[in-house]
MITOR-277386 format. One line per 4 residues: number of its first residue (from 1); their letters; for each residue x negated, y, z of C-alpha. Coordinates in nm, 4 decimals, padded with zeros to 6 digits. Layout:
NUM = A = X,Y,Z ~ ... $
***
This chain:
1 = MTSH = -12.8140,11.1893,08.9274 ~ -13.0639,11.0472,09.1643 ~ -13.1910,11.1634,09.4981 ~ -13.0361,11.5049,09.4476 $
5 = HNAP = -12.6982,11.3486,09.5153 ~ -12.7287,11.4086,09.8844 ~ -12.8951,11.7466,09.8594 ~ -12.7583,12.0031,10.0994 $
9 = AEGG = -12.4702,12.2013,09.9646 ~ -12.5711,12.5628,09.9419 ~ -12.4445,12.7535,10.2408 ~ -12.2719,12.4444,10.3760 $
13 = TEEL = -12.3470,12.1141,10.5398 ~ -12.5374,11.8250,10.3966 ~ -12.2849,11.5486,10.3296 ~ -11.9179,11.4632,10.3394 $
17 = SRSL = -11.7991,11.3107,10.6673 ~ -11.7245,10.9379,10.6948 ~ -11.3954,10.9821,10.8828 ~ -11.1572,10.7496,10.6949 $
21 = TNRH = -11.0985,10.4288,10.8912 ~ -10.9928,10.0860,10.7640 ~ -10.6295,10.1768,10.8463 ~ -10.6532,10.4865,10.6254 $
25 = IQLI = -10.8278,10.3083,10.3370 ~ -10.5784,10.0188,10.3313 ~ -10.2815,10.2551,10.3091 ~ -10.4567,10.4865,10.0614 $
29 = AIGG = -10.5081,10.1789,09.8403 ~ -10.1389,10.0885,09.8736 ~ -10.0324,10.4467,09.8049 ~ -10.2543,10.4537,09.4971 $
33 = AIGT = -10.1135,10.1242,09.3690 ~ -09.7457,10.2171,09.4257 ~ -09.6567,10.5228,09.2237 ~ -09.3340,10.7213,09.1893 $
37 = GLFM = -09.2840,10.5256,08.8665 ~ -09.1669,10.2220,09.0645 ~ -08.8834,10.4103,09.2351 ~ -08.7679,10.6238,08.9420 $
41 = GSGK = -08.9372,10.5033,08.6227 ~ -08.8603,10.1334,08.6716 ~ -08.5001,10.1991,08.5620 ~ -08.6326,10.3008,08.2202 $
45 = TISV = -08.8742,10.0066,08.1944 ~ -08.5994,09.7599,08.2896 ~ -08.3510,09.9074,08.0386 ~ -08.6146,09.8875,07.7622 $
49 = AGPS = -08.7907,09.5552,07.8290 ~ -08.5394,09.3549,08.0328 ~ -08.6687,09.0939,08.2828 ~ -08.9940,09.0666,08.0847 $
53 = VILV = -09.0930,09.3915,08.2579 ~ -09.2000,09.1642,08.5456 ~ -09.4717,09.0254,08.3167 ~ -09.5627,09.3802,08.2103 $
57 = YMII = -09.6400,09.4859,08.5681 ~ -09.8210,09.1583,08.6413 ~ -10.0443,09.1880,08.3323 ~ -10.1330,09.5538,08.3984 $
61 = GFML = -10.2027,09.4749,08.7653 ~ -10.4152,09.1717,08.6712 ~ -10.6282,09.3742,08.4303 ~ -10.6773,09.6684,08.6659 $
65 = YFVM = -10.7799,09.4357,08.9491 ~ -11.0976,09.3594,08.7520 ~ -11.1605,09.7312,08.6973 ~ -11.1402,09.7697,09.0743 $
69 = RAMG = -11.3766,09.4763,09.1338 ~ -11.6303,09.6228,08.8895 ~ -11.5981,09.9584,09.0652 ~ -11.6404,09.7944,09.4062 $
73 = ELLL = -11.9591,09.6075,09.3113 ~ -12.1118,09.9200,09.1575 ~ -12.0224,10.1517,09.4485 ~ -12.1792,09.9123,09.6993 $
77 = SRSG = -12.4937,09.8563,09.4895 ~ -12.6426,10.1940,09.5943 ~ -12.5788,10.3662,09.9266 ~ -12.5999,10.7118,09.7625 $
81 = YRNF = -12.2969,10.6622,09.5340 ~ -12.0029,10.8767,09.6440 ~ -11.7670,10.7885,09.3577 ~ -11.7593,10.6306,09.0109 $
85 = ADFA = -11.8852,10.9478,08.8392 ~ -12.2058,10.9039,09.0412 ~ -12.2755,10.5500,08.9235 ~ -12.1648,10.6304,08.5660 $
89 = GDIL = -12.4205,10.9135,08.5567 ~ -12.6917,10.7023,08.7136 ~ -12.6403,10.4016,08.4845 ~ -12.5244,10.5584,08.1555 $
93 = GPWA = -12.6817,10.9037,08.1820 ~ -12.5788,11.2568,08.2956 ~ -12.3295,11.2910,08.0087 ~ -12.1234,11.0064,08.1604 $
97 = AFFT = -12.1045,11.1744,08.5020 ~ -11.9972,11.5013,08.3372 ~ -11.7295,11.3421,08.1155 ~ -11.6049,11.1041,08.3880 $
101 = GWTY = -11.6007,11.3627,08.6662 ~ -11.4245,11.6370,08.4731 ~ -11.1846,11.3940,08.2998 ~ -11.0876,11.2445,08.6349 $
105 = WFCW = -11.0317,11.5961,08.7672 ~ -10.8131,11.6699,08.4620 ~ -10.6225,11.3388,08.5122 ~ -10.5172,11.4350,08.8606 $
109 = IVTG = -10.4458,11.8010,08.7800 ~ -10.2095,11.6877,08.5004 ~ -10.0515,11.4275,08.7299 ~ -10.0294,11.6765,09.0167 $
113 = VADV = -09.8595,11.9360,08.7943 ~ -09.6091,11.6705,08.6825 ~ -09.5478,11.5723,09.0478 ~ -09.4881,11.9331,09.1583 $
117 = IVIA = -09.2454,11.9874,08.8687 ~ -09.0478,11.6737,08.9555 ~ -09.0442,11.7564,09.3284 ~ -08.9061,12.1065,09.2635 $
121 = SVYI = -08.6752,12.0424,08.9670 ~ -08.5327,11.7016,09.0682 ~ -08.5823,11.6015,09.4322 ~ -08.5506,11.9407,09.6088 $
125 = KFWL = -08.2832,12.0530,09.3625 ~ -08.0824,11.7410,09.4597 ~ -08.0290,11.8966,09.8043 ~ -08.0649,12.2674,09.7199 $
129 = PTIP = -07.9191,12.3055,09.3674 ~ -07.9182,12.6875,09.3652 ~ -08.2743,12.7521,09.4898 ~ -08.5151,12.9076,09.2332 $
133 = LWIP = -08.7559,12.6300,09.1298 ~ -09.0713,12.8352,09.1894 ~ -09.0019,12.8534,09.5655 ~ -09.0210,12.4768,09.6448 $
137 = ALVV = -09.3126,12.4432,09.3991 ~ -09.5080,12.7139,09.5819 ~ -09.4210,12.5653,09.9226 ~ -09.5394,12.2176,09.8123 $
141 = IALL = -09.8755,12.3469,09.6813 ~ -09.9324,12.5527,09.9995 ~ -09.8397,12.2509,10.2142 ~ -10.0856,12.0255,10.0307 $
145 = IVLN = -10.3707,12.2741,10.0802 ~ -10.2854,12.3170,10.4497 ~ -10.2796,11.9379,10.5018 ~ -10.6187,11.8894,10.3333 $
149 = LPSV = -10.8038,12.1946,10.4627 ~ -10.8707,12.1054,10.8299 ~ -11.0518,11.7714,10.7779 ~ -11.0573,11.4577,10.5626 $
153 = KGFG = -10.8815,11.2784,10.8493 ~ -10.5807,11.5039,10.7851 ~ -10.5596,11.3676,10.4312 ~ -10.6007,11.0115,10.5594 $
157 = ETEF = -10.3224,11.0461,10.8187 ~ -10.0844,11.2147,10.5726 ~ -10.1447,10.9462,10.3114 ~ -10.1042,10.6729,10.5744 $
161 = WFAM = -09.7518,10.7864,10.6640 ~ -09.6503,10.8641,10.3050 ~ -09.7531,10.5102,10.2074 ~ -09.5732,10.3650,10.5096 $
165 = IKIV = -09.2443,10.5243,10.3967 ~ -09.2874,10.3648,10.0521 ~ -09.3562,10.0242,10.2068 ~ -09.0521,10.0424,10.4373 $
169 = AIVA = -08.8281,10.1375,10.1409 ~ -08.9497,09.8466,09.9273 ~ -08.9243,09.5921,10.2113 ~ -08.5706,09.7186,10.2869 $
173 = LIVI = -08.4767,09.6760,09.9193 ~ -08.6116,09.3186,09.9132 ~ -08.4348,09.2199,10.2387 ~ -08.0994,09.3735,10.1349 $
177 = GLIL = -08.1318,09.2188,09.7880 ~ -08.1990,08.8724,09.9308 ~ -07.8908,08.9032,10.1548 ~ -07.6777,08.9959,09.8506 $
181 = IFTG = -07.8210,08.7023,09.6506 ~ -07.7765,08.4399,09.9228 ~ -07.4210,08.5565,10.0054 ~ -07.3211,08.5366,09.6354 $
185 = FTHN = -07.2366,08.9082,09.6084 ~ -07.0068,08.9819,09.3103 ~ -06.9566,09.3207,09.1490 ~ -06.7781,09.4676,08.8470 $
189 = YANG = -06.9824,09.6392,08.5760 ~ -06.8910,09.8182,08.2532 ~ -06.9424,09.4941,08.0580 ~ -06.7793,09.2528,08.3046 $
193 = TATA = -06.8340,09.0883,08.6423 ~ -07.1608,08.9399,08.7684 ~ -07.2688,08.7457,09.0757 ~ -07.6036,08.8121,09.2374 $
197 = SFMN = -07.8334,08.5208,09.1521 ~ -08.1942,08.4586,09.0539 ~ -08.0546,08.3005,08.7359 ~ -07.9548,08.6482,08.6132 $
201 = LFTT = -08.3195,08.6852,08.5094 ~ -08.2763,08.4103,08.2495 ~ -07.9058,08.3861,08.1560 ~ -07.7816,08.7431,08.0993 $
205 = GGGF = -07.8366,08.9966,07.8222 ~ -08.0385,08.7678,07.5959 ~ -08.2449,08.6063,07.8713 ~ -08.5904,08.6845,08.0099 $
209 = FGGE = -08.7060,08.8528,07.6868 ~ -08.3724,09.0282,07.6306 ~ -08.5516,09.3458,07.5273 ~ -08.7246,09.1501,07.2473 $
213 = FMGF = -09.0901,09.1947,07.1492 ~ -09.0859,09.5715,07.0926 ~ -08.8989,09.6240,07.4189 ~ -09.1766,09.4258,07.5887 $
217 = VMGF = -09.4398,09.6468,07.4207 ~ -09.2552,09.9690,07.5124 ~ -09.2529,09.8496,07.8732 ~ -09.6339,09.8763,07.8824 $
221 = QIAV = -09.6466,10.2404,07.7713 ~ -09.4016,10.3385,08.0469 ~ -09.5355,10.1113,08.3230 ~ -09.9053,10.1982,08.2930 $
225 = FAFV = -09.8381,10.5448,08.4418 ~ -09.7128,10.3751,08.7608 ~ -10.0678,10.2438,08.8184 ~ -10.2612,10.5690,08.7851 $
229 = GIEL = -10.4441,10.6340,09.1108 ~ -10.5191,10.2683,09.1771 ~ -10.8896,10.3638,09.1746 ~ -10.8388,10.6264,09.4478 $
233 = VGTA = -11.0321,10.4235,09.7089 ~ -11.3366,10.4719,09.4857 ~ -11.3079,10.8494,09.5235 ~ -11.2832,10.8104,09.9009 $
237 = AAET = -11.5934,10.5882,09.9243 ~ -11.8194,10.8706,10.0469 ~ -11.5827,10.9449,10.3365 ~ -11.5104,10.5864,10.4400 $
241 = KNPE = -11.6402,10.4351,10.7620 ~ -11.8255,10.1068,10.7043 ~ -11.7576,10.0976,10.3247 ~ -11.9332,09.7576,10.2920 $
245 = HNLP = -11.6460,09.6042,10.4901 ~ -11.3474,09.8310,10.4242 ~ -11.3816,09.8833,10.0464 ~ -11.3835,09.5089,09.9514 $
249 = KAVN = -11.0929,09.4473,10.1892 ~ -10.8830,09.7181,10.0211 ~ -10.9702,09.6036,09.6670 ~ -10.9055,09.2339,09.7343 $
253 = AIPI = -10.5581,09.3056,09.8689 ~ -10.4452,09.4696,09.5426 ~ -10.3068,09.1520,09.3723 ~ -10.0952,09.0678,09.6795 $
257 = RILL = -09.9601,09.4224,09.6924 ~ -09.8672,09.4193,09.3248 ~ -09.6910,09.0830,09.3617 ~ -09.4995,09.1962,09.6690 $
261 = FYVG = -09.4173,09.5573,09.5855 ~ -09.3822,09.5584,09.2052 ~ -09.2911,09.2028,09.1133 ~ -09.0943,09.1345,09.4319 $
265 = SLVI = -08.8764,09.4435,09.4019 ~ -08.8158,09.3974,09.0275 ~ -08.7161,09.0306,09.0702 ~ -08.4684,09.1294,09.3423 $
269 = LMSV = -08.3269,09.4237,09.1443 ~ -08.2580,09.2214,08.8270 ~ -08.1261,08.9241,09.0226 ~ -07.8631,09.1378,09.1986 $
273 = VPWQ = -07.7807,09.3548,08.8948 ~ -07.8066,09.2073,08.5412 ~ -08.0764,09.4066,08.3611 ~ -07.8534,09.5515,08.0869 $
277 = NFSK = -07.6595,09.7453,08.3552 ~ -07.9582,09.9592,08.4545 ~ -07.9797,10.3171,08.3308 ~ -08.3033,10.4896,08.2333 $
281 = DESP = -08.1704,10.8037,08.4036 ~ -08.0884,10.6471,08.7428 ~ -08.3122,10.5004,09.0117 ~ -08.2566,10.1218,09.0441 $
285 = FVML = -08.3138,10.1642,09.4193 ~ -08.0140,10.4000,09.4445 ~ -07.8008,10.1514,09.2513 ~ -07.8849,09.8558,09.4778 $
289 = FSLA = -07.8522,10.0452,09.8073 ~ -07.5151,10.1824,09.6869 ~ -07.3936,09.8308,09.6047 ~ -07.4908,09.7263,09.9574 $
293 = GLGA = -07.2497,09.9891,10.0911 ~ -07.5034,10.2492,10.2022 ~ -07.3118,10.5724,10.1450 ~ -07.6258,10.7751,10.1976 $
297 = AAHI = -07.8220,10.5628,09.9452 ~ -07.8865,10.8515,09.7071 ~ -08.0138,11.0705,09.9929 ~ -08.2337,10.7932,10.1357 $
301 = VNLV = -08.3937,10.7127,09.7991 ~ -08.4329,11.0827,09.7189 ~ -08.6287,11.1193,10.0447 ~ -08.8450,10.8176,09.9543 $
305 = VLTS = -08.9241,10.9381,09.6011 ~ -08.9890,11.2871,09.7366 ~ -09.2514,11.1508,09.9779 ~ -09.3879,10.9273,09.6996 $
309 = ALSS = -09.4367,11.2284,09.4705 ~ -09.5872,11.4268,09.7601 ~ -09.8220,11.1337,09.8224 ~ -09.9318,11.1369,09.4586 $
313 = ANSG = -09.9868,11.5142,09.4576 ~ -10.1695,11.4878,09.7927 ~ -10.3989,11.2214,09.6456 ~ -10.4551,11.4434,09.3441 $
317 = IYST = -10.5599,11.7530,09.5364 ~ -10.7883,11.5402,09.7568 ~ -10.9587,11.3490,09.4746 ~ -11.0033,11.6526,09.2480 $
321 = SRMV = -11.1634,11.8565,09.5266 ~ -11.4107,11.5738,09.6025 ~ -11.4910,11.5232,09.2364 ~ -11.5575,11.8951,09.1766 $
325 = YALA = -11.7733,11.9022,09.4922 ~ -11.9788,11.6079,09.3601 ~ -12.0111,11.7712,09.0172 ~ -12.1275,12.0972,09.1781 $
329 = TDGD = -12.3981,11.9254,09.3866 ~ -12.5301,11.7729,09.0614 ~ -12.5359,12.1029,08.8704 ~ -12.2337,12.0009,08.6568 $
333 = APRP = -12.0008,12.2611,08.8118 ~ -12.0582,12.6125,08.9565 ~ -12.2653,12.5964,09.2766 ~ -12.0069,12.7657,09.5078 $
337 = FAKL = -11.7882,12.4532,09.4745 ~ -12.0609,12.2542,09.6557 ~ -12.0027,12.4517,09.9760 ~ -11.8569,12.2602,10.2713 $
341 = TGRK = -11.6765,12.3950,10.5769 ~ -11.7914,12.3242,10.9320 ~ -11.5625,12.0176,10.9273 ~ -11.7196,11.9014,10.6007 $
345 = VPRN = -11.4307,11.9815,10.3672 ~ -11.5107,12.1264,10.0181 ~ -11.2858,12.4302,10.0659 ~ -11.3681,12.6127,09.7422 $
349 = ALFL = -11.3145,12.2977,09.5344 ~ -10.9842,12.2438,09.7180 ~ -10.8671,12.5975,09.6358 ~ -10.9621,12.5459,09.2695 $
353 = SGVF = -10.7303,12.2448,09.2458 ~ -10.4538,12.4404,09.4208 ~ -10.4842,12.7268,09.1723 ~ -10.4508,12.4891,08.8759 $
357 = LLSS = -10.1444,12.3254,09.0336 ~ -09.9799,12.6695,09.0164 ~ -09.9538,12.6145,08.6396 ~ -09.6531,12.3929,08.7225 $
361 = IVLM = -09.4609,12.7108,08.8085 ~ -09.5492,12.8622,08.4701 ~ -09.4302,12.5468,08.2913 ~ -09.0974,12.5545,08.4767 $
365 = VFGL = -09.0438,12.9259,08.4046 ~ -09.0867,12.8553,08.0302 ~ -08.8662,12.5443,08.0471 ~ -09.1407,12.2948,07.9617 $
369 = DKST = -09.0367,12.0574,08.2422 ~ -08.7833,11.8697,08.0301 ~ -08.8097,11.4966,07.9565 ~ -08.9924,11.5192,07.6224 $
373 = GFSI = -09.2629,11.7436,07.7638 ~ -09.2856,11.5231,08.0706 ~ -09.3381,11.2115,07.8546 ~ -09.6215,11.3827,07.6676 $
377 = VTTI = -09.7833,11.4957,07.9947 ~ -09.7674,11.1475,08.1528 ~ -09.9096,10.9945,07.8342 ~ -10.2080,11.2327,07.8384 $
381 = SSLC = -10.2634,11.1500,08.2056 ~ -10.2448,10.7731,08.1406 ~ -10.4909,10.7975,07.8497 ~ -10.7411,10.9979,08.0544 $
385 = FMFV = -10.7195,10.7478,08.3398 ~ -10.7787,10.4678,08.0853 ~ -11.0934,10.6521,07.9731 ~ -11.2199,10.6598,08.3336 $
389 = WTII = -11.1385,10.2889,08.3807 ~ -11.3260,10.2109,08.0564 ~ -11.6326,10.4069,08.1722 ~ -11.6301,10.1989,08.4932 $
393 = LISY = -11.6323,09.8772,08.2865 ~ -11.9058,09.9970,08.0488 ~ -12.1143,10.1052,08.3489 ~ -12.0703,09.7576,08.4925 $
397 = LVYR = -12.1851,09.5845,08.1722 ~ -12.4971,09.8043,08.1510 ~ -12.5618,09.7504,08.5237 ~ -12.5501,09.3704,08.4762 $
401 = KRRP = -12.8025,09.3958,08.1950 ~ -13.0333,09.6546,08.3504 ~ -13.0178,09.5556,08.7175 ~ -12.9878,09.1767,08.7415 $
405 = MDHE = -13.1504,09.1755,09.0845 ~ -12.8858,09.4112,09.2230 ~ -12.6136,09.1831,09.0906 ~ -12.7809,08.8726,09.2339 $
409 = TSKF = -12.7985,09.0239,09.5825 ~ -12.4496,09.1791,09.5714 ~ -12.2080,09.0603,09.8420 ~ -11.9077,09.1742,09.6366 $
413 = KMPG = -11.9654,09.0312,09.2882 ~ -11.7033,09.0925,09.0213 ~ -11.5440,08.7587,08.9173 ~ -11.5750,08.6826,08.5453 $
417 = GLFM = -11.8195,08.9687,08.5099 ~ -11.9631,08.8495,08.1778 ~ -11.6352,08.8377,07.9836 ~ -11.3559,09.0114,08.1806 $
421 = PYLV = -11.4741,09.3685,08.1014 ~ -11.4369,09.2910,07.7293 ~ -11.0918,09.1363,07.7820 ~ -10.9730,09.4375,07.9842 $
425 = MAFF = -11.1051,09.6828,07.7229 ~ -10.9242,09.4830,07.4517 ~ -10.6097,09.5219,07.6620 ~ -10.6681,09.8987,07.6731 $
429 = AFLL = -10.6904,09.8946,07.2918 ~ -10.3490,09.7203,07.2892 ~ -10.2139,09.9973,07.5148 ~ -10.3405,10.2603,07.2679 $
433 = WAFT = -10.1462,10.0829,06.9935 ~ -09.8380,10.0705,07.2189 ~ -09.8583,10.4491,07.2641 ~ -09.8234,10.4928,06.8855 $
437 = RDPD = -09.4816,10.3207,06.8889 ~ -09.2862,10.6144,07.0343 ~ -09.2803,10.9772,06.9046 ~ -09.3309,11.1338,07.2526 $
441 = TLAG = -09.6195,10.9077,07.3565 ~ -09.7711,10.9421,07.0078 ~ -09.7700,11.3214,07.0530 ~ -09.9577,11.2749,07.3812 $
445 = LIAT = -10.2035,11.0408,07.2120 ~ -10.2732,11.2952,06.9367 ~ -10.3138,11.5823,07.1889 ~ -10.5558,11.4015,07.4241 $
449 = PIWF = -10.8720,11.4332,07.2051 ~ -10.8473,11.8130,07.2483 ~ -10.9525,11.7655,07.6110 ~ -11.2552,11.5550,07.5193 $
453 = ALVG = -11.3582,11.8121,07.2565 ~ -11.3497,12.0841,07.5244 ~ -11.5534,11.8684,07.7667 ~ -11.8029,11.7940,07.4886 $
457 = IGYL = -11.8492,12.1658,07.4175 ~ -11.8882,12.2293,07.7910 ~ -12.1563,11.9635,07.8156 ~ -12.3495,12.0973,07.5159 $
461 = VLRR = -12.3554,12.4403,07.6811 ~ -12.4491,12.2940,08.0193 ~ -12.7471,12.1027,07.8789 ~ -12.9301,12.4377,07.8568 $
465 = NPAH = -12.8845,12.4895,08.2330 ~ -13.2175,12.4417,08.4241 ~ -13.0451,12.2551,08.7111 ~ -12.8923,12.0122,08.4661 $
469 = QAAR = -13.2220,11.9634,08.2830 ~ -13.3902,11.8826,08.6166 ~ -13.1194,11.6238,08.6879 ~ -13.1751,11.4700,08.3437 $
473 = AAHL = -13.5531,11.4450,08.3985 ~ -13.4995,11.2830,08.7398 ~ -13.2512,11.0381,08.5851 ~ -13.4924,10.9314,08.3096 $
477 = AKVA = -13.7713,10.8821,08.5661 ~ -13.5419,10.6669,08.7784 ~ -13.4285,10.4574,08.4813 ~ -13.7928,10.3921,08.3843 $
481 = DEQA = -13.8747,10.2939,08.7436 ~ -13.5738,10.0603,08.7645 ~ -13.6605,09.8931,08.4344 ~ -14.0151,09.8326,08.5601 $
485 = NARA = -13.8799,09.6862,08.8854 ~ -13.6329,09.4667,08.6957 ~ -13.9085,09.3339,08.4694 ~ -14.1308,09.2650,08.7718 $
489 = WQDQ = -13.8459,09.0808,08.9467 ~ -13.7711,08.8748,08.6345 ~ -14.1392,08.7865,08.5984 ~ -14.1453,08.6824,08.9615 $
493 = QLNA = -13.8424,08.4569,08.9164 ~ -13.9958,08.3070,08.5993 ~ -14.3236,08.2299,08.7769 ~ -14.1365,08.0760,09.0720 $
497 = SR = -13.9464,07.8414,08.8399 ~ -14.2622,07.7049,08.6784 $
***
C-alpha cells in the first residue's frame, strides 16, 4: 500500500477527481452525524432511558470526536491517502487495509439494505399503502445509481440538499418547542396533564435517570446506530478540494453539531412532553409538531425521515463504490472495479453496490423486514462500524510510535493522543457488553464474527495473488525505510539537545 496507490486504473483514468467543495464537505459531515435514528429511533431511546438519553448521545458523540480527530491527523499525514483503509494498510500492514476496506463496504451495504427496506415498507407505504414493496425499493436503488453515476459533484449536491432538509426540520422543532415552553403550553396525556417546562427533565417520571441504570445502558445500544457514517468525510478525502483546510474544519465542527442537533432537540422534546409519554413506535418529531397544531405534521416528518433515509443510502452507495475502487487499485478486489469513467467515477464499483442493495427486495419478499430482524441487522452494522473505528485508533497509536516526526510536524494533531485512544476503545468494550443485554442485539453480536471469518478466508486466499504479494513487498520496504528515517530524525534531535 505504497506508491501503487495512485497507479492508473486499468482502462480508466489515473485518479479520482477533487470536486467536493467546502460547502459539500460541511454538509456531508452533518449528514453523516445526523442519522435517521434521531427522527425515528429517538422515541425508543427516550422511552427506554428517559432524560438520561441526553447523556448517552453526548458521551457517544464525545468519544467519536476523538476517532475523527485521529482519522483527520492520519489522513493529512500523507498526501497519497484516499481513505482510512489506505492508512490502516500502510501503518498496520496489507491485512488491515483488506479487513478495514471490505468491512466498511459490508457496513454500508447492510445499512443501505436496512434503509431501502424502511423507505419502501414504512415511508412510501405511509402515502401509498397498496403499492407492492418491491416497486419503491427498485425505484430508490435506480435513483441512487443515477444520482451517483454522472460525477462525484452529483453526490455532493444531493447530499448537501438532503442534509439541509434535516437541518431545517431540527431547527423548526427547536424553535416551535421553545415557543411552547415559554408560553407555558399545557396538554393532557394518558397519565394526566403536564405543562411544557425545562423542569420536566428532572421532576417527572422518576427524574433525569427515570429509566434507571439498565435503561441508561440500553440507550447506548440503540443510540450508537444513529452515529454510523460520522466518518464519511474520511471516505471523501480523495475527492475533496483543499483537504488540508476543509477536512479539519468539518471534523472540528462535529461537537457543536451534536450539541445542537442531538442534545438540543432531545432537551426540547422532553421539556415539552414528559419522557414517559413517548412511544417507541412513534416519531417524537410527529408528536411535537402535532401538539403545535400542525395538521400535516405526520406528512412533514415522513418527508423528512424519507430524505434522511435516502441520504443514508446515498452515502452508502457512494462510500462503498469508493472503497471497492481503492481495494481494486491495491489488488485487494477484482481489477475491473478499478476502472473509472471519463468523469472519474468508479462505475463498476458503483454497480456492484447497487446489485447488493437489491437483496433488500429479497428480504422483503420473505418477510425478514420486521422489527426483530431489523434490530439484528442494525446491531451487525453498528459492530462493524465499531471495528473500523477501532482500526483507526490502533493505526493512530502505531503511527505515533513509528512516525514521531510526522506527528511533530502535523498541523492537525489529535488532542489527548497518548491516552484518549485507550479510553475510547474501553468505551467500545462497554458497548459490546451493552449489546449482550438484549436478545435481539445479542443475536446480532453472535452473528457478526461470521463476517470476519469470511473476510479472513478471503485474505488467506488472496495472499497467494501475485499483485497482493507485490503490494506486501512494497509495504515492508516502505516500513523499513520509514523506521530508518525515524531513527535518523530521533538521533538528530538527541544530538541537537546535547
